Every structure is written in structure tokens, then in C-alpha cells.
C-alpha positions as CSV (number, residue, x, y, z in Angstrom):
1,M,22.3,-10.8,-7.0
2,T,21.0,-11.4,-10.8
3,R,18.1,-13.9,-10.6
4,L,18.4,-16.3,-13.3
5,T,16.1,-19.3,-14.6
6,F,16.3,-21.3,-17.7
7,K,12.9,-21.8,-19.8
8,T,11.3,-21.9,-23.3
9,T,9.5,-18.9,-24.5
10,T,6.8,-18.3,-27.0
11,F,6.9,-14.9,-28.8
12,A,3.8,-12.7,-29.7
13,A,3.1,-9.6,-28.5
14,L,0.9,-6.7,-28.9
15,M,1.9,-2.8,-28.4
16,L,0.0,0.2,-27.0
17,G,1.3,3.5,-27.9
18,A,1.3,6.6,-30.2
19,A,3.4,5.0,-33.0
20,S,4.4,1.2,-33.2
21,P,8.2,0.8,-33.5
22,A,9.6,-1.1,-36.3
23,L,9.1,-5.0,-36.5
24,A,12.0,-6.9,-36.3
25,Q,11.7,-10.5,-38.2
26,D,13.7,-13.7,-37.2
27,M,15.1,-12.1,-34.0
28,C,16.1,-14.2,-30.8
29,G,13.7,-16.9,-32.1
30,G,10.7,-14.6,-33.0
31,N,9.3,-11.4,-33.7
32,G,9.9,-8.3,-31.5
33,Q,9.8,-4.4,-31.5
34,W,12.6,-2.2,-31.5
35,I,13.1,-0.6,-28.3
36,G,14.0,2.8,-29.8
37,G,11.4,2.4,-32.6
38,D,14.4,1.4,-35.0
39,E,17.5,-0.8,-35.0
40,A,19.9,2.4,-34.9
41,S,18.1,4.2,-32.2
42,S,18.0,0.7,-29.9
43,D,21.8,0.8,-29.3
44,I,21.9,1.3,-25.8
45,T,25.6,1.4,-25.5
46,T,25.7,4.9,-27.1
47,A,21.9,6.0,-26.1
48,D,21.8,9.5,-24.4
49,A,18.9,8.4,-22.3
50,F,16.9,4.6,-21.4
51,R,14.6,3.5,-24.0
52,E,10.7,2.5,-22.9
53,Q,7.8,1.4,-24.5
54,M,4.1,0.8,-23.2
55,A,2.9,-2.3,-23.8
56,L,0.0,-4.5,-23.8
57,V,0.2,-8.5,-23.1
58,L,-3.2,-10.5,-24.3
59,G,-4.1,-14.2,-24.0
60,G,-1.1,-15.5,-22.4
61,N,1.4,-14.1,-25.1
62,D,4.9,-12.6,-24.4
63,Y,5.7,-8.9,-25.6
64,V,9.3,-8.5,-27.3
65,S,11.6,-5.7,-26.8
66,L,14.8,-5.8,-28.9
67,F,17.8,-4.0,-28.3
68,T,21.4,-3.8,-29.6
69,L,25.0,-3.3,-27.7
70,S,27.7,-1.6,-29.9
71,A,30.3,-2.8,-26.9
72,P,30.2,-4.4,-23.7
73,T,27.7,-2.4,-21.4
74,D,26.3,-2.8,-18.2
75,V,22.7,-2.8,-18.8
76,R,19.4,-2.6,-16.6
77,I,16.4,-4.2,-17.9
78,E,13.0,-3.6,-16.2
79,A,9.4,-4.1,-16.4
80,A,6.7,-2.6,-14.3
81,G,2.8,-3.6,-14.6
82,R,-0.2,-1.1,-14.4
83,G,-2.4,-1.2,-11.6
84,S,-2.1,-5.0,-10.4
85,G,-0.2,-6.3,-13.0
86,D,2.7,-8.5,-12.6
87,P,5.4,-9.0,-15.2
88,I,8.0,-11.5,-15.6
89,I,10.8,-11.0,-18.1
90,D,13.5,-13.2,-19.7
91,L,16.4,-11.8,-21.3
92,L,17.5,-13.6,-24.9
93,D,20.5,-13.6,-27.0
94,S,20.3,-13.5,-30.5
95,T,19.1,-17.3,-31.2
96,G,16.7,-17.5,-28.7
97,G,18.6,-18.6,-26.1
98,V,17.8,-17.6,-22.1
99,I,20.4,-15.3,-20.4
100,L,18.4,-14.7,-17.0
101,S,14.9,-14.2,-15.9
102,D,13.2,-12.2,-13.2
103,D,9.9,-12.1,-11.3
104,D,9.8,-9.3,-8.7
105,S,13.2,-7.7,-8.1
106,G,12.0,-4.4,-8.9
107,G,10.0,-4.5,-5.9
108,N,6.2,-4.4,-5.9
109,S,5.7,-7.1,-8.4
110,A,7.9,-5.3,-10.9
111,S,10.8,-7.0,-12.6
112,R,14.4,-6.1,-13.0
113,A,17.9,-7.5,-14.1
114,E,21.2,-5.9,-14.0
115,T,23.9,-7.6,-15.7
116,S,26.8,-7.1,-18.2
117,L,26.5,-8.1,-21.9
118,D,29.0,-8.3,-24.7
119,A,28.1,-6.3,-27.9
120,G,25.3,-7.9,-29.9
121,T,21.5,-8.1,-30.5
122,Y,19.5,-9.0,-27.3
123,C,15.6,-9.6,-26.7
124,M,13.8,-8.6,-23.4
125,S,10.2,-10.8,-23.4
126,M,8.0,-9.9,-20.9
127,R,4.4,-11.8,-19.7
128,S,1.8,-11.7,-17.2
129,Y,2.7,-14.1,-14.3
130,D,-1.2,-15.2,-14.2
131,G,-1.4,-15.6,-17.7
132,G,-4.2,-12.7,-18.2
133,P,-4.4,-9.7,-19.8
134,M,-2.0,-6.8,-18.5
135,T,-0.5,-3.4,-19.8
136,A,3.1,-2.6,-18.5
137,F,6.0,-0.2,-19.0
138,V,9.2,-1.8,-20.3
139,R,12.5,-0.1,-20.1
140,I,16.1,-1.1,-21.2
141,G,19.2,1.4,-20.5
142,R,22.5,1.7,-19.0
143,Q,23.1,0.8,-15.4
144,D,24.1,4.8,-15.1
145,Q,20.9,5.5,-16.4
146,E,17.5,6.4,-14.1
147,P,15.9,3.4,-13.2
148,L,12.2,2.6,-13.7
149,T,11.7,0.5,-10.7
150,D,12.7,1.0,-6.5
151,G,14.3,-2.6,-6.6
152,I,13.9,-4.6,-3.6
153,N,17.6,-4.2,-1.9
154,T,16.7,-0.5,-0.8
155,G,17.2,-0.3,2.9
156,S,17.5,-3.9,3.5
157,G,21.2,-4.7,3.9
158,S,21.2,-7.1,1.4
159,E,24.4,-5.9,-0.2
160,S,26.5,-7.1,2.7
161,L,25.0,-10.9,2.9
162,G,28.1,-12.5,1.5
163,S,28.6,-15.2,-1.1
164,C,29.2,-19.1,-1.0
165,D,32.3,-18.5,0.8
166,S,30.2,-17.8,3.8
167,A,28.2,-20.7,3.4
168,V,26.6,-22.5,6.6
169,P,27.0,-26.4,6.5
170,F,23.3,-27.5,5.8
171,G,24.1,-31.3,7.4
172,D,22.6,-34.5,6.4
173,L,19.8,-34.8,3.7
174,G,16.2,-35.0,5.4
175,N,17.0,-31.8,7.7
176,S,15.4,-28.6,8.0
177,I,16.5,-25.3,8.9
178,S,14.5,-22.3,9.9
179,A,16.7,-19.0,9.2
180,S,15.9,-15.5,8.2
181,V,18.2,-14.4,5.2
182,D,19.8,-11.8,7.0
183,E,21.0,-14.5,9.4
184,T,22.0,-17.6,7.0
185,P,21.7,-16.4,3.1
186,Y,23.8,-19.4,2.1
187,Y,23.9,-23.1,2.8
188,S,26.3,-25.6,2.0
189,F,25.8,-29.5,1.4
190,E,27.4,-32.5,0.4
191,L,26.7,-35.4,-1.8
192,D,28.7,-38.6,-1.9
193,G,27.5,-39.8,-5.2
194,Q,24.6,-39.5,-7.9
195,T,21.7,-38.6,-5.9
196,P,18.1,-36.9,-6.7
197,I,17.4,-34.1,-4.4
198,T,14.2,-31.9,-3.5
199,I,15.0,-28.8,-2.0
200,V,12.4,-26.6,-0.6
201,A,12.0,-23.0,1.0
202,E,8.9,-21.6,2.8
203,N,7.5,-18.7,4.2
204,E,5.3,-16.8,2.0
205,S,5.5,-13.6,4.0
206,A,8.9,-13.6,3.0
207,D,8.5,-14.7,-0.7
208,P,11.6,-16.6,-0.8
209,V,13.8,-17.3,-4.1
210,I,16.4,-20.4,-3.9
211,T,19.6,-20.4,-6.2
212,L,21.6,-23.6,-6.3
213,Y,25.3,-23.6,-7.5
214,G,27.5,-26.5,-8.1
215,P,31.1,-27.2,-7.6
216,G,33.2,-24.2,-8.3
217,E,30.0,-22.1,-7.7
218,A,28.8,-22.8,-11.0
219,Y,25.2,-22.0,-11.4
220,I,22.7,-24.7,-11.7
221,E,19.2,-23.6,-11.3
222,E,16.8,-21.2,-9.6
223,N,13.0,-20.9,-8.4
224,D,10.7,-18.7,-7.2
225,D,6.7,-19.1,-6.5
226,Y,6.6,-22.9,-7.3
227,D,3.9,-23.1,-4.4
228,G,2.4,-20.0,-4.1
229,L,5.2,-17.8,-3.2
230,N,7.2,-20.8,-1.7
231,S,9.8,-22.1,-3.6
232,R,11.4,-25.7,-4.5
233,L,13.9,-27.4,-6.9
234,D,13.7,-30.9,-8.0
235,F,16.3,-32.9,-9.7
236,L,15.3,-35.8,-10.5
237,D,18.0,-37.3,-12.5
238,G,20.2,-36.6,-9.6
239,L,23.2,-34.4,-8.9
240,A,26.8,-35.7,-9.0
241,A,29.0,-36.0,-6.1
242,G,30.3,-32.8,-4.8
243,T,30.0,-29.8,-2.6
244,Y,26.9,-27.6,-3.3
245,C,25.8,-24.2,-2.2
246,L,22.2,-23.0,-2.1
247,G,21.5,-18.9,-1.9
248,V,18.6,-18.2,-0.2
249,S,16.8,-14.8,-0.9
250,A,13.6,-13.1,0.2
251,L,11.8,-10.7,-2.0
252,N,9.7,-9.7,0.6
253,D,11.5,-9.2,4.0
254,N,15.2,-10.4,5.2
255,S,14.5,-10.5,8.8
256,L,11.5,-13.1,8.4
257,P,12.5,-16.9,9.0
258,I,12.6,-19.1,5.9
259,T,12.7,-22.7,6.4
260,V,14.8,-24.6,4.1
261,S,14.4,-28.6,3.4
262,I,16.7,-30.8,1.3
263,S,15.9,-34.4,1.2
264,E,16.5,-36.9,-1.4
265,Y,13.8,-36.8,-4.0
266,D,10.6,-38.8,-3.3
267,A,8.3,-39.6,-6.4
268,E,5.3,-40.3,-4.2
269,E,5.6,-37.2,-2.4
270,A,6.2,-35.1,-5.5
271,L,2.9,-36.7,-7.1
272,Q,0.8,-35.9,-4.3
273,G,1.9,-32.5,-4.2
274,L,1.1,-32.0,-8.0
275,Y,-2.5,-33.6,-6.8
276,A,-2.7,-30.9,-4.2
277,R,-2.0,-28.0,-6.1
278,G,-4.3,-29.0,-9.0
279,E,-1.3,-29.4,-11.3
280,A,-2.4,-32.8,-12.3
281,A,-5.6,-35.1,-12.4
282,P,-6.1,-37.7,-9.5
283,P,-6.9,-41.0,-10.8
284,L,-10.5,-42.0,-10.4
285,D,-9.2,-45.2,-8.4
286,G,-10.2,-44.0,-5.1
287,S,-6.7,-43.5,-4.0
288,I,-7.5,-39.5,-4.1
289,P,-10.6,-38.3,-2.7
290,V,-13.1,-37.3,-5.4
291,T,-16.7,-36.7,-4.9
292,D,-18.8,-37.9,-7.8
293,L,-21.4,-35.3,-8.2
294,G,-23.4,-37.8,-10.8
295,V,-24.5,-37.0,-14.2
296,L,-25.0,-33.3,-15.3
297,T,-28.4,-32.9,-16.8
298,S,-28.9,-29.3,-16.3
299,R,-27.6,-27.7,-13.5
300,L,-25.9,-28.5,-10.0
301,R,-24.5,-26.4,-6.8
302,Q,-22.1,-28.1,-4.3
303,D,-20.8,-25.9,-1.3
304,V,-17.1,-26.0,-0.7
305,Q,-15.2,-25.3,2.7
306,A,-11.9,-25.1,0.4
307,T,-8.4,-24.9,1.4
308,E,-5.3,-24.5,-0.3
309,D,-5.2,-27.7,-1.2
310,V,-7.6,-28.7,-4.4
311,T,-10.8,-30.3,-3.8
312,W,-11.6,-32.6,-6.3
313,F,-15.2,-33.6,-7.8
314,S,-16.1,-35.5,-10.8
315,I,-19.3,-35.4,-12.9
316,D,-20.5,-37.2,-16.1
317,F,-21.7,-36.3,-19.7
318,D,-24.5,-38.2,-21.1
319,D,-24.1,-36.4,-24.6
320,A,-22.2,-33.6,-26.0
321,G,-22.7,-30.1,-24.7
322,L,-21.1,-26.7,-23.1
323,L,-20.1,-27.3,-19.5
324,V,-20.4,-23.6,-17.3
325,V,-18.3,-24.3,-13.8
326,E,-18.1,-21.3,-11.2
327,A,-16.6,-21.0,-8.2
328,I,-18.3,-18.3,-6.3
329,A,-17.3,-16.5,-3.2
330,N,-18.9,-13.4,-3.4
331,G,-15.8,-11.2,-2.4
332,N,-14.9,-13.4,0.6
333,S,-12.2,-15.6,-0.3
334,D,-10.2,-16.2,-3.8
335,P,-11.2,-19.3,-5.5
336,W,-9.1,-20.9,-8.6
337,L,-10.8,-23.6,-10.7
338,V,-9.5,-26.3,-13.2
339,V,-11.4,-28.8,-15.1
340,Y,-9.5,-32.3,-16.5
341,D,-11.0,-35.1,-18.4
342,D,-10.8,-38.7,-17.6
343,L,-7.5,-39.3,-19.4
344,G,-5.8,-36.5,-17.2
345,R,-5.8,-33.5,-20.3
346,Q,-6.3,-30.2,-18.9
347,V,-9.7,-28.6,-20.4
348,G,-10.2,-25.4,-18.7
349,L,-8.5,-23.3,-15.8
350,N,-9.6,-19.8,-14.5
351,D,-8.8,-18.0,-11.5
352,D,-10.1,-14.0,-11.3
353,Y,-13.0,-14.0,-13.7
354,G,-14.0,-10.6,-15.2
355,D,-13.9,-7.8,-12.2
356,S,-14.2,-10.3,-9.5
357,L,-11.8,-12.9,-7.7
358,D,-14.8,-15.5,-8.7
359,S,-13.6,-18.4,-11.4
360,L,-15.4,-19.4,-14.3
361,V,-14.5,-22.2,-17.0
362,A,-16.6,-22.1,-19.9
363,V,-16.0,-25.1,-22.7
364,R,-17.2,-27.5,-25.0
365,L,-17.2,-31.0,-24.1
366,Q,-17.7,-34.7,-25.3
367,A,-19.6,-37.3,-23.5
368,G,-17.5,-38.7,-20.6
369,T,-16.3,-38.2,-17.2
370,Y,-14.7,-34.9,-16.2
371,V,-12.7,-33.9,-13.0
372,I,-13.2,-30.3,-11.3
373,G,-11.0,-29.0,-8.6
374,V,-11.4,-25.9,-6.7
375,R,-9.2,-24.5,-4.0
376,Q,-8.2,-21.2,-2.2
377,Y,-5.8,-19.4,-4.5
378,D,-4.1,-17.4,-1.7
379,G,-4.1,-19.9,1.2
380,G,-6.2,-20.6,4.2
381,Q,-9.9,-21.5,4.1
382,G,-12.8,-19.9,2.3
383,F,-16.7,-20.7,1.6
384,I,-17.0,-21.7,-2.1
385,R,-20.1,-22.2,-3.9
386,L,-19.4,-24.1,-6.7
387,L,-22.1,-24.2,-9.6
388,A,-21.7,-26.7,-12.8
389,E,-24.5,-25.9,-15.7
390,R,-24.6,-28.2,-19.1
391,Y,-26.2,-26.4,-22.1
392,V,-27.1,-28.4,-25.5
393,R,-26.9,-27.0,-28.8
394,A,-30.5,-26.1,-30.0
395,Q,-32.2,-28.6,-32.3
């Protein structure tokens, strides 16, 4: 199954290799490198072998590879990170429109997509899942040429998982059903009228992916890794009346149970989820627990029994200065750290600073109140020591 996701991509890239391929301007909404070194050598339809590059991604930017097809062609597009690198790829047309996206379909955090394309110019845009620096190999070839990645279907039996024609009726909205992908890869549900809904698939060990199809099996949207490795789709404006099909797949293990919930969208529940994940700053009105650490004059330390939900703290700056915040676990857990100002604007975010799993944010701030959030990145509980320091400009 090809995994599809619509999104907006900003293009900026750096290249590693013995020679830099020719730079192509104004293609796919930005700049990119021809996968074969130049346009003529990047025609995958006639290439005698796959085309491959080694790429370095820095500072949250994208690496963009361009290729052409001189005739309709079945292509395979892949990216495999070195070490712990986790690439995400987007396939775009010559105007920058997203055709498909993939995260882990190559297996072992590698990305892979196979599809049929018409003649034309295309781009593969690659970025790092966590926004950090990454070195990766990218490969574009025909489906009859050697793949870079193993894929996730080897030995899983997923090739016989069926289609929407075999979908199991889900029942009323508000229900939850737990079943493995081997047992139930597709669900169907009915809407009588325009209805805002939320769809959730949970079991991080399975790493679920959900894909929603509308009447006539028209593709609508897909999600992977919304909350940790769990998946979620929200339709705030609602879906029209009709019959819908939900495809459920597992990137890790098709035999593990995945709990699927389909319910009417709850704005308050969604907002609480943003606070719990640290994706939005909590209000300082007492409705969300925020521990006031007072005025930060020089240095303070706070011990936190962290969970997968963010624990919030506030500090006050009396004057402009540099704030340094560290979440230290000494290798016993994996902390995640975020800082907002009192208007809810994010001013700092970090996971895995340097060579450790500890986190660090250093940012210049004006006088005011700031909110610090810390949580366990990989779920569960862990002891974390929070250190905040204030530095002022020398006079």
C-alpha cells in the first residue's frame, strides 16, 4: 500500500559527495540536485541502473533530488538514514504539488514509496523526522531495479490483507475496537450528515498508520506518528454524509492488536491533548497545573518525575538576558524540553542535545514570564533534573 500525506514543503539542502550534481532552478517549487548529476542522466525511464546520492540535511532543511521520466514508468523512491537517522520523503510534481509522502515503509526507519507516474519532471524531497542533522542515501529507480531498503512487507503476509471491499462495519461513533491488522485491516462507517470526527489508532509497539477513504474509495487523508507512534486524524470542518473506509496498517507487527476509535470531534479534548504533548502553551489561569518557580535571578534546580505528558513550570525574567534550560536524565530516560512566552509563542524546543539523550534550550529573552515544559519523549516515567540559568550582558 502506498502511503500518502498532503503537506507543504520548504526547500533548502546541502549535498555530500565527491562531486555535486548540477543545481536545477525553479523546479518543484524550489531548488534541487539532479539525481543523475544532470538532467539527461536523470531520466529514470531509460536509465540502465538506479540513480543514488548521499545527502546531508542540516538545520531542519530539506534535501531535494530531481528526476525526469520520458514515458509513463513504475518508479521506486527511497531514503535510508545512516546510524540513527530517520528520513521522511515527499514526492512532488514540477509545480511543487505533493503526490505522496512516506516515513517508515522502507523498514528500520527508512522511507520507501512505489508508484506509477506519467512522463514529466519530479522531485523527491527528504527531511529528518526529528528536525536534527542527518546523513542519508537517497535512491530513485524503476521497480525492476535493485531496491535500497528491505521494505516492511517481507514475510508479513500484508500483500493479502484485502481492500475496502472486505471492510468490517465499525458501528456507532464513540466506539473503540481492538484488533490486529491481520484480523481487520479495513473498517467501514456511515455518516448521516456533515459531522466533525476524530479517528485514533493506538499501540506504539505496532506503530499504526491510518488512511481514510471516502465514498467510491476516494483517498482523503493519512496519518502516522501523531502522538508518539500512535496515529490520529481530525476533521474539524466535518465529513459529508456517506460511507467511509478506514485502512489500518502496522509498520512494526501486523499481529499486534491496535485500538481504533472513531468519535465526534471534541474541541476541548483536542486542546487538552495539545497541552499534554507540549504542542501549545497552557494558559496561566490555573486551569492547567503550572508550577511557579518565581523570579530567575541566577540559577535554580527542579527535580521532575516526568511522564509522557508534559509537566509545566513558569519563571519570571526581571530584565533582558540569556536563558539556558537543561533537562538532565544522566542516561536513565529521554527528556524533551520546550519553552514558550506568556503569549503562547514557542521560543525554544530541543530533544537529544549533543551526544546524549538530555535536552538543552539556550535563548535570549526580554523581561517577562516564560513557560517551560518537560516530558518523557519515549513514554513511561523517568526522573529528570531541570536546571535553569540566567545570564546577563557584561557591563
